[in-house]
C-alpha positions in Angstrom: 61.1 38.0 -0.9 62.7 38.3 -4.3 61.9 35.9 -7.5 64.6 33.5 -6.7 63.4 33.2 -3.3 59.8 32.8 -4.6 60.8 30.3 -7.2 62.4 28.2 -4.2 59.1 28.4 -2.0 57.0 27.4 -4.9 59.2 24.4 -5.7 59.2 23.3 -2.1 55.5 23.6 -1.7 54.6 21.9 -5.0 57.3 19.3 -5.4 58.4 20.8 -8.8 61.9 21.2 -9.5 63.3 25.0 -9.8 63.2 25.1 -13.4 59.5 23.9 -13.8 58.5 26.4 -10.6 60.1 29.3 -12.7 58.3 28.2 -15.8 55.0 28.3 -13.9 55.8 31.6 -12.3 56.6 33.3 -15.5 53.5 31.7 -17.2 51.2 33.2 -14.5 53.1 36.6 -14.7 52.7 36.6 -18.4 49.1 35.6 -18.5 48.2 38.3 -15.8 50.4 41.0 -17.9 48.6 39.9 -21.3 45.1 40.1 -19.4 45.8 43.7 -18.0 47.0 44.8 -21.1 43.9 44.0 -22.7 42.0 45.8 -19.9 40.5 42.6 -18.4 40.0 42.2 -14.6 41.6 39.1 -12.9 39.9 37.8 -9.8 41.5 35.3 -7.7 38.8 34.4 -5.0 40.2 34.8 -1.4 43.6 36.4 -2.7 42.4 39.6 -4.5 41.6 41.0 -7.6 43.5 43.1 -10.2 42.1 45.6 -12.6 43.1 48.6 -14.8 42.0 52.1 -13.9 42.6 55.2 -15.5 44.4 58.5 -14.0 43.1 61.6 -15.4 45.4 64.1 -17.0 46.3 66.8 -14.4 48.7 69.6 -13.7 51.6 69.4 -11.4 54.9 71.2 -10.6 58.4 70.4 -11.6 60.0 69.3 -8.5 63.4 71.2 -9.3 62.2 74.4 -10.9 58.6 74.6 -9.4 57.5 75.3 -12.9 54.0 74.2 -13.8 53.7 71.2 -16.1 51.1 69.0 -17.3 51.0 65.3 -16.4 49.2 63.0 -19.2 46.5 60.6 -18.4 47.7 57.0 -17.8 46.3 53.7 -17.0 47.4 52.3 -13.6 47.0 48.6 -12.2 44.8 48.4 -9.1 44.9 45.4 -6.7 42.1 44.9 -4.0 43.0 42.3 -1.4 40.7 39.4 -1.0 39.2 38.5 2.5 41.1 35.3 3.0 44.5 37.0 2.4 43.6 40.0 4.6 42.5 37.5 7.4 45.8 35.6 6.9 48.0 38.8 7.3 46.1 40.0 10.4 46.0 36.8 12.3 
């Protein structure tokens, strides 16, 4: 499902027009992005939780040359699925 299809489904489910559904989706993604940038954890009970993890610096190999290189530390987004979503997918 792409973004346009998601907006269509939100519009059908809520009765909002597509412009309002798009605005709502944009607002949700902006709020989640801002919270993640700040390092906050977002918990949506039953759906899942998003949090920021840290990937340590490490060494790796350049795929083309095989030469060893350093990979910098970075932040990664982690998602842990909630029980309600997990049960719905497995039903």
